[in-house]
VOGU-3710 file (C-alpha; in Angstrom, 3 decimals, decimal comma):
1> mkdklaliga> -118,865/126,781/118,723  -115,907/127,865/116,551  -114,335/129,612/119,553  -114,561/126,476/121,694  -113,118/124,335/118,905  -110,267/126,819/118,388  -109,567/126,847/122,139  -109,471/123,044/122,308  -107,179/122,940/119,260  -104,864/125,546/120,811
11> lilvigtcfg> -104,715/123,602/124,099  -103,877/120,372/122,251  -101,160/122,223/120,308  -99,650/123,736/123,485  -99,737/120,399/125,349  -98,224/118,621/122,334  -95,470/121,226/122,082  -94,688/120,888/125,800  -94,412/117,101/125,522  -92,265/117,433/122,405
21> vyfyfearya> -89,857/119,826/124,113  -89,702/117,590/127,196  -88,878/114,454/125,214  -86,362/116,374/123,080  -84,430/117,520/126,146  -84,813/114,117/127,797  -83,214/112,361/124,838  -80,668/115,071/124,024  -78,944/115,692/127,342  -77,359/113,158/129,704
31> haedfqkvme> -78,870/112,492/133,077  -76,864/113,449/136,137  -76,608/109,871/137,442  -75,357/108,598/134,080  -72,808/111,386/134,035  -71,597/110,449/137,537  -71,124/106,814/136,475  -69,109/107,861/133,444  -66,944/110,211/135,514  -66,260/107,457/138,063
41> tirkveqrld> -65,207/105,095/135,280  -62,917/107,764/133,825  -61,412/108,402/137,270  -60,656/104,683/137,737  -59,052/104,399/134,299  -56,988/107,518/134,989  -55,728/106,071/138,283  -54,779/102,793/136,622  -52,938/104,625/133,858  -51,108/106,836/136,353
51> gkilnddlre> -50,077/103,737/138,296  -48,771/101,998/135,181  -46,817/105,076/134,067  -45,356/105,438/137,551  -44,333/101,764/137,635  -42,692/102,081/134,206  -40,746/105,147/135,316  -39,670/103,420/138,526  -38,589/100,310/136,618  -36,478/102,448/134,245
61> vrreineied> -34,793/104,325/137,114  -34,005/101,068/138,920  -32,579/99,609/135,715  -30,236/102,594/135,304  -29,157/102,388/138,946  -28,397/98,685/138,530  -26,358/99,358/135,387  -24,244/101,939/137,212  -23,792/99,651/140,206  -22,848/96,736/137,944
71> ayckdksktc> -20,250/98,863/136,187  -18,664/100,504/139,237  -19,395/98,180/142,159  -17,940/94,811/141,213  -17,982/93,373/144,752  -21,656/92,681/145,520  -20,948/91,669/149,129  -20,165/95,305/149,987  -22,479/98,262/149,629  -21,856/100,374/146,583
81> teekmpelvr> -19,798/103,480/147,252  -19,472/106,427/144,957  -15,692/106,697/145,369  -14,811/104,816/142,176  -17,304/106,631/139,996  -16,346/109,538/137,765  -17,931/112,859/138,693  -20,609/112,771/135,964  -21,618/109,213/136,809  -21,674/110,019/140,522
91> kryrelkcdr> -23,946/112,997/139,867  -26,281/110,913/137,707  -26,283/108,117/140,304  -27,358/110,535/143,036  -30,086/111,990/140,796  -31,381/108,503/140,039  -31,490/107,544/143,706  -33,376/110,741/144,495  -35,808/110,076/141,618  -36,292/106,513/142,833
101> dkleaerkel> -37,186/107,698/146,322  -39,666/110,250/144,952  -41,289/107,696/142,658  -41,621/105,166/145,458  -43,248/107,811/147,673  -45,676/108,708/144,869  -46,440/105,029/144,378  -47,310/104,627/148,065  -49,570/107,708/147,871  -51,291/106,380/144,779
111> kk> -52,044/103,036/146,419  -53,788/104,687/149,376
//
């Protein structure tokens, strides 16, 4: 009788331990579907942030280009030429136009 009672007690202990371990891991670690939802949310936030940063950079480049054009291209009816610009300003103007084109291309890629 003692052997049967000991066996039943051992089985209850093993089953209880198994349930305890199961519920511990269930509560401790995230489920895969919850993790996927969180990663999707993070991806969306990252895309929005990248878009805002890109728009800010593009706005700043356009502002600098407009300042240079306002300073060196007084006649707005004609297209702005680089002839009247000093060498340093001309170099910066070309860099800004190149940056603007790259940023606009990145912006189109980001919107796809």
